[in-house]
C-alpha positions in Angstrom: -48.5 -13.0 -159.6 -51.1 -14.7 -161.8 -50.1 -12.4 -164.7 -46.4 -13.4 -164.4 -47.4 -17.1 -164.2 -49.6 -16.8 -167.3 -46.8 -15.0 -169.1 -44.2 -17.6 -168.3 -46.6 -20.4 -169.3 -47.3 -18.6 -172.7 -43.5 -18.2 -173.3 -42.8 -21.9 -172.5 -45.6 -23.1 -174.8 -44.5 -20.8 -177.6 -40.9 -22.0 -177.3 -41.9 -25.6 -177.3 -44.1 -25.1 -180.4 -41.6 -23.0 -182.2 -38.6 -25.3 -181.8 -38.0 -28.1 -184.3 -37.4 -31.4 -182.6 -34.3 -33.3 -183.5 -34.9 -36.4 -185.5 -38.5 -35.5 -186.2 -39.6 -36.2 -189.8 -42.6 -34.5 -191.4 -44.4 -36.5 -194.1 -46.4 -34.9 -196.8 -49.6 -36.1 -198.4 -47.8 -37.9 -201.2 -45.8 -40.0 -198.6 -49.1 -40.8 -196.9 -50.7 -42.0 -200.2 -47.6 -44.0 -201.0 -47.7 -45.8 -197.6 -51.4 -46.3 -198.0 -50.9 -48.0 -201.4 -48.1 -50.2 -200.1 -49.7 -51.4 -196.9 -53.4 -51.2 -196.9 -55.2 -54.5 -197.0 -57.9 -53.4 -199.4 -55.3 -52.3 -201.9 -53.5 -55.6 -201.6 -56.8 -57.4 -202.1 -57.5 -55.4 -205.3 -54.1 -56.3 -206.6 -54.8 -59.9 -206.0 -58.1 -59.7 -207.8 -56.4 -58.2 -210.9 -53.7 -61.0 -210.7 -56.6 -63.5 -210.6 -58.2 -62.0 -213.6 -55.0 -62.1 -215.6 -54.6 -65.8 -214.7 -58.2 -66.5 -215.8 -57.5 -64.8 -219.2 -54.3 -66.9 -219.6 -56.3 -70.1 -218.9 -59.0 -69.1 -221.3 -56.4 -68.4 -224.0 -54.9 -71.8 -223.3 -58.1 -73.5 -224.4 -57.3 -72.5 -227.9 -53.9 -74.1 -228.0 -53.5 -77.3 -230.1 -53.4 -80.6 -228.2 -51.6 -83.7 -229.2 -52.4 -86.9 -227.3 -51.5 -90.5 -227.8 -52.5 -93.7 -225.9 -52.6 -97.4 -226.2 -54.3 -100.4 -224.7 -53.4 -104.1 -224.7 -54.9 -107.1 -223.2 -52.9 -110.2 -222.5 -54.0 -113.3 -220.5 -51.8 -116.3 -220.0 -49.3 -115.3 -222.6 -52.1 -114.9 -225.2 -52.5 -111.4 -226.8 -56.1 -110.6 -227.2 -55.8 -107.1 -228.6 -53.4 -104.2 -229.0 -54.8 -100.8 -229.9 -53.1 -97.4 -230.3 -54.9 -94.1 -230.5 -53.3 -90.8 -231.6 -55.2 -87.5 -231.7 -54.5 -83.9 -232.7 -57.0 -81.3 -231.6 -56.7 -77.8 -233.1 -59.1 -74.9 -233.1 -60.4 -73.7 -236.5 -62.0 -70.5 -237.4 -65.5 -72.0 -237.6 -65.1 -73.5 -234.1 
């Protein structure tokens, strides 16, 4: 009786392991790595750090761009013009700094 029960149990276990389940998808190691790169928080943080570094480089390069500014000041009191001044300025980087 025990031998028959053990034999039936072995057959059932063997059949359940041998059958492919419908709708079951088996992922490989490449799929695992792809999902890891897409969704892991440390990977996202590393991507943000590289984006931050790119922005810092862009800002540093922008310091070498030429700048053109203009401004003016006037002072009037009781319809009397005391002064009017205009300032224009062009700043450009040179080789010597």
